[in-house]
N, C-alpha and C positions, 0 to 999 in steps of 0.2 A: 504494500500500500504506500502511496506517496506520503511525504511529510505533511502532517495536518497542522493547521493553525487554528486555534480557538480564540474566540473573542467574547468578552463579557459586556452585556448591556444592562444599564440600570436607569430606573426612573421612579422616584418615590419609593414605595415599598415593594415594587416589582423588580425582578432581575431575571436575566436569561443568559444562556450561553449558546453560541452558534459556532459553526466551523465552516471553513472554505470548501471542504470536501462535500459535495452535494448541496451546497448552500443550506446546510442542515441545522435544524433546531435541536439542541442537545438537552437543555434544561429550561424550565420555566417555573420560577419560584414565586408563589402567591401566598400572602398571609391568610390564615383562616379566621373564623369568628373569634378565636381566643388570641390572635396575633401570632400563632405558630406558623412558621413558613413551611410550605409544602411544595415539593417539586411535582407538578401535575402532568408531566408528559413522560411516557415510557421511552427508554433508550438503553444502549449498551454500556456496560462498565468498561469494556476494552474497545478503544477507538478502532482498532483493526477490524472488529466485527462489522463495522459499517460498510466495509468493502463488499460484503455479501448482502446483509440487511434485507432478506426476503420479505419480512413484514413491512418494510418501508418506514421504520421509525424516524419521524421528524423530517423526512427529506422533502425537498422542493421537486415535485414530479414535473420534469421538463424534457421535451417539448409538449408531450401529450399524455394527460392523465386518463386513467380508466381504459375501457375496452373498445377496440375496433373490430367488428365482426369479420370473420374470414381473413383477417390480417391484410385487408386491402381497401382502397378507396379510390374514387375517381374525382379529379379536380381539373376543371377547364378541359374536359374531354379526354384526359390522359389518366390511365390507371397506374396506381402505385402499389407495390407489394411490400409488406412489412414483415418483421419477424413474427413467427408463430411461437410465442412464449407462454401461451395460456391455452393449451389444447390447439384448436385450429384458429384461435383468435390472437390478437395483439393486446397486451396489457401494459400500461404505464410506459409506453415507448419502446418496448422490446428488450433485447439482451444488453444493449449498450446505451442506456439513457444518459442524459446530462447530469442526473443526480448521482451517477457513479463516476463523476469527474471532479477535478479540482477547479474551483472558480477563482477569479481575481477579485480583489477588493478595490472598489472604485472610491468609496467614501466611508469614513468612520467617525462617529462622535460617541459621547458617553452613552447615548440612548438609541443610536441608530447605526445601521451598517448596510451598505449596498454591495451585493455580489454581482459580478458580470461574467458572461461567457458567450462565445459565439458558436452557434451550431452551423456546421459546414453544409453546403448543398448536398442533399441526399443522405446526410447523416441521419440515422434512425429510419431511413427509407423515405424521408419527407423532403420536399423541394425547398430551395431557398437557403442562402446564407443569412442566418437570423442572429441579430445582436439582442441578447436577452439580459435583463437585470431583475434581481429579486432584492427588495429592501425590507429589512426588519426594523420596525421602530417601536420602542416601548414608550408609552405615556404612563401617567400615574395609575391608570386603571385598565390599560388595554395593550394588547400586542397587535400591531398594525402591519399587514403584509401588502406590499405593492409589487405587482408584476408588470414589466414593460418589455416590449419586443418590437423590432423593426426588421423586416425581411426585404431582400432585393428581388423576391419573386412571390407570387401568390402562394400561400401555404396554409397548413392547418396548425392550430396552436391552442392548447387547453391546459393551462398550468394549475396546480393545486399544491397544498401542503398536506403531508400524510402523517401528521402527528396523532398519536393515540393519547386521549385524555383520561385521567382518573383524578377527580377533584379531591379524593382523600389521600392522594399521593400515588406516585408511580408504582409503589410497592404494596399497595393495599389489596390487590387481588381481584379476581373476577366478580366475586360476590358484591364488592363495593361498587365496581363499575356498572354492573347490571342493576343495582339498587338505586342509583342516582335517577332523579326525575329528568326525563328527556322531553323536550318540545321540538317538533318540526313544523314550521309554518307553511303547510302545504295541504291542499285538498286532493292532490293527485300524485301518483308516482308512475314511473315508466315500467310497463310490463316487460318481463324478460323471458327468453326461452331457457332451455335446460342448461345452457352454457353461459348464462348471465348476460346475454346480448339483448338489448331492447328490441322489441318487435315493431315499434312505431306506435303502439297503442298506449294511451294514458288510462290508468285505472283509478277509480275513486277510492279514497281511503275509508270512506264511511262504512261502519259495520265490520271492519277488519282490524287485525292487530297492527296494521300499518298506520292507523289513525293515531297520531301523536300530537294533534292540534291542542289538546289539553295535556299538560305534562304527566307522563306515566313512567314507571320503572320498566326498563327493557326486559327484565326477568319475567314480567307478566305476559309477554308475547313471543319472546325469542324462540321458544321451543314448541310453539303452537303447531297445529296441523295445517296451517294456511299454506297453500301450495307455493306461493311466491317466496315465502321464507324457507320452506323446506328445500327449495332448489339450491340455496347457497348456505345452508346450515345455520341460519339465523339472519339477523339484519345485515344486509349488504346491498342496499337499494338506493336508487337515485330518486329524489323527490323534486317535484316541480314547485319552486318557491313562489308563494303568493306575494306579489309585490304591493302589499296593502299597508305596510308599516315602514315608510321611508324615514331616513334620518340623514341629516347633514352635519352631525356633531363631530365627525371625524375629519372633515376637511378634504374628503376624497374628490377626485376629478369628476366622477360620476356619482349619482345618488346611490346610497347603500340601503339595503333592506334587511330587516330582521329575518333570518333564515332558520335559526335553531337556538336552543338553550339547553343547558345541563346544570343541575343543581344537586348538591349533596347535603342531606340533613345532618350528617355527621360532622363535616368540616364547616358547614355553613357557606361554602363558596358557591357562587353562581357564575356561570359563564354564558354570555350571549354571543352568537355568531352573526355578523352582518356581512353582506357581500353585494356586489353588483352583477354577479353571474346568475344565470337562470336556474341552476340546479345545485343540489347538495347531496352527496353520497353519505348516507348513514351506515357506518361499518363498525360492528362490535367485536372485531378481532377473532372471527371464527377460525381463521387459519394460522393464528399464532401457535407455534408448536408447543405443546403442553410440557412445561418444566424442562425444556431442552435448551433454553437460551439464558445465559447469565446477564441479567440487566444491571442497572446502576446499583451500587451498594451490595452487589452479590446476590440480588434477588433473582430467583428462578421464575421467570415470567410464565404465566398460565394462559391458556386459551380464554379469550374474552376478558383479558385483564385491563383493557382500555377501549375507548370509543373514539373513532375518527369521524370528523365532520369535514368532508372534502368538497369545498366550493368548486363548481365546474360547469362546463357545458355537458349536456346529457351524454352518457356513453353511446358510442356508435352514431352520434348525430350526423357525422359527415356522410353516412350512408342512408340517412333518413331525412329527405329534403324538408319535411314538415317541421322538424325540430329546429330551434335556433342554431345557426351554423357557426362552428369554430374556425372560421376562415379569416385570415388577415391578408389584405391586399398589399401588393408590392409598394414599399415606400411609405405606407401608412402606419403610424405608431399605435400599437395595442397597449392599453393601460387598464389594469383591473386591480381592485382593492378588496381584501378580506380582513375583517377585524374580529379579534377575540377579546371581548370586554368582560372584566371581572368585577364582582361586588360581593359583599358579605351581608 
């Protein structure tokens, strides 16, 4: 593994550690209701383990998050073929994504850092030389992520952060993560086939375990007999964000909307997720290998030990014209913001 540089960010009572490999979030320290500081994101004890990092702890998934069906897409009349790294499908950009590379540091202050990298034309199977940046900024109550990209050719782009959250602490275990109250601000989710590829149909959450419009513990529905949950062994689904709760409190270029929240009765910590992207993947760590990975502090992580909230374009959207399209035009700057806001 290449030499890794780590950077600490601080603002008020929040602090975080990031690294240049994968533009990756390593720690996120948040005070609980009693003032005790808890690291609320899962991650490895040994930095070298991030070179594999199959669960994707903390990484900036670039250039394309989630799945593309049959590992191919057509853009401007030309078909592009991608790595088949998830059965017959492409997942998180294939075998050699940019979150498995070392990024440059463009700017750094006490509470903010900007990582940059350039994707070469046809790298990851996608067209365009693309200049990408990811900025982490801590404020007194939030972690703000800004993604920017400019390509010299039309291309596809769908960035996300793949952190797993447990508001009782990264080492609190699956019971804690599944007991937290989760809200997803969505009336619909994308139906998938048996390989987790959206079919193009939007399903209503009403009357199903997918209905998280009122906060609920994931443990109440995760092992239900509902077909869409059984396909992926629990929650691993894209929701269509209702854009009914806008906010401009974060100073983002585009209006952000409340997409999700997570709250722990034990720690008293509440996290709200805001984004300008159309979808959010709720993933409760069904594929974390049970007690086979040494996490921070020597913790053996367990299946479903954390919950990811991945802001995104819908999976396989490039192959479904009716979905919002993850396409950036040559020379036009892509900018997107996602904010994780904390309170007690």
